[in-house]
C-alpha positions in Angstrom: 24.3 -1.1 -1.0 21.1 -3.2 -1.3 18.7 -0.4 -0.4 20.4 2.0 -2.8 19.0 0.1 -5.8 15.5 1.3 -4.7 16.4 4.6 -3.1 14.1 6.6 -5.4 11.2 4.4 -4.3 12.0 4.4 -0.6 12.7 8.2 -0.6 9.4 8.7 -2.5 7.4 6.7 0.1 9.0 8.7 2.9 8.2 12.0 1.0 4.5 10.9 0.7 4.3 10.1 4.4 6.0 13.4 5.4 3.9 15.5 3.0 0.5 13.9 3.5 0.3 13.0 7.2 -0.6 16.5 8.3 -2.9 17.0 5.3 -4.8 13.8 6.2 -5.0 14.7 9.9 -6.5 18.1 9.1 -9.4 16.8 6.9 -12.9 17.3 8.5 -15.0 14.3 9.5 -17.7 15.0 6.9 -15.0 15.1 4.1 -13.4 11.8 5.1 -16.7 9.9 5.6 -19.1 11.4 3.0 -17.2 12.1 -0.2 -17.0 9.1 -2.5 -14.9 8.1 -5.5 -16.1 6.3 -8.6 -15.8 3.0 -6.7 -18.1 4.4 -3.9 -15.2 4.5 -1.4 -14.8 7.3 1.1 -11.5 8.8 1.9 -11.3 6.7 5.1 -11.9 3.6 3.0 -9.2 4.6 0.4 -6.7 5.1 3.1 -7.7 1.7 4.5 -7.1 0.2 1.1 -3.6 1.6 1.2 -3.1 -0.2 4.5 -4.3 -3.4 2.9 -1.9 -2.8 0.0 1.0 -2.3 2.4 0.0 -5.4 4.3 -0.3 -7.7 1.3 2.8 -6.3 -0.4 4.8 -6.7 2.9 3.9 -10.4 3.0 4.8 -10.9 -0.7 8.1 -9.0 -0.4 9.2 -11.1 2.6 8.0 -14.5 1.4 9.5 -14.1 -2.1 12.9 -13.9 -0.5 12.8 -17.4 1.0 10.2 -19.5 -0.8 12.0 -22.0 -3.1 8.9 -23.0 -5.0 6.5 -20.9 -7.0 4.6 -18.8 -4.5 0.8 -19.1 -4.7 -0.2 -16.2 -2.6 -3.8 -15.1 -2.4 -4.6 -12.1 -4.5 -6.9 -9.7 -2.9 -7.5 -7.4 -5.8 -10.8 -8.9 -6.7 -11.9 -8.7 -3.1 -10.7 -5.1 -2.3 -14.2 -4.0 -1.3 -14.7 -7.0 0.9 -11.4 -6.3 2.7 -12.5 -2.7 3.2 -15.9 -3.8 4.5 -14.7 -6.6 6.8 -12.2 -4.3 8.5 -14.8 -1.5 8.8 -12.5 1.3 7.8 -15.5 3.6 7.5 -15.9 3.5 11.3 -12.3 3.3 12.2 -10.6 6.0 14.3 -9.2 8.4 11.7 -6.0 9.2 13.6 -5.3 5.6 14.3 -5.8 4.8 10.6 -3.4 7.5 9.6 -0.8 6.2 12.0 -1.3 2.6 10.8 -0.8 3.7 7.2 2.3 5.8 8.2 4.0 3.1 10.2 3.2 0.3 7.9 4.8 2.3 5.0 7.8 3.1 7.1 8.2 -0.6 7.6 7.8 -1.2 3.9 10.8 1.1 3.4 12.8 -1.0 5.9 11.8 -4.2 4.0 12.8 -2.7 0.6 16.1 -1.4 2.0 16.9 -4.9 3.3 15.8 -6.9 0.3 18.0 -9.7 -1.0 18.9 -8.5 -4.5 19.5 -12.1 -5.6 15.8 -12.7 -5.1 14.4 -9.9 -7.3 13.4 -12.3 -10.0 11.4 -14.4 -7.6 7.7 -14.2 -8.5 4.2 -15.1 -7.5 1.1 -15.5 -9.8 -1.9 -13.3 -9.3 -5.5 -14.5 -9.6 -5.3 -14.1 -13.4 -2.1 -16.1 -13.6 0.1 -13.1 -14.3 3.6 -13.5 -13.0 4.7 -10.6 -10.8 8.4 -10.5 -9.7 9.6 -9.0 -6.5 11.4 -6.3 -8.4 8.1 -5.4 -10.3 6.3 -5.3 -7.0 8.8 -3.0 -5.4 8.9 -0.8 -8.6 5.1 -0.4 -8.7 4.5 0.2 -5.0 5.1 4.0 -5.1 3.0 4.5 -8.1 0.1 2.8 -6.4 0.6 4.9 -3.3 0.6 8.1 -5.5 -2.5 7.0 -7.4 -4.6 6.8 -4.2 -3.2 9.8 -2.5 -4.1 11.9 -5.6 -7.6 10.4 -5.4 -7.9 11.4 -1.8 -6.7 14.9 -2.6 -9.2 15.2 -5.4 -12.1 14.1 -3.1 -10.9 16.5 -0.4 -11.1 19.6 -2.6 
């Protein structure tokens, strides 16, 4: 019953993966490397950012279920561009990056489906001191994924 509480979110993540994997794979090299958004990120870098998002949210979702004290987890939002640069997503193999994004998100579905519902009020503080609960984090994950997939599609046209 645990995962049913977030079924719309996990089903939504799976739908994005199923719908977009082929689209992403079909994009030409010049489109994924040259077209830039308002933050000067290429499509490859935006997808890399989504990998970073999955990675950071995975850590938070797991740790918030067992940490007894307030969790002070590094917030990477102010360092997004640094994360993108240090991992050199611009020069990453595109198919490998797509697969990493896909499988990390499939694992996020597993984590969400297994979450301890008694821990949903556990929270961490971001770099601005804002408290973010496990429930809020899970609830917001799909919206963030949709935001950047829309951005990629706009750049691809």
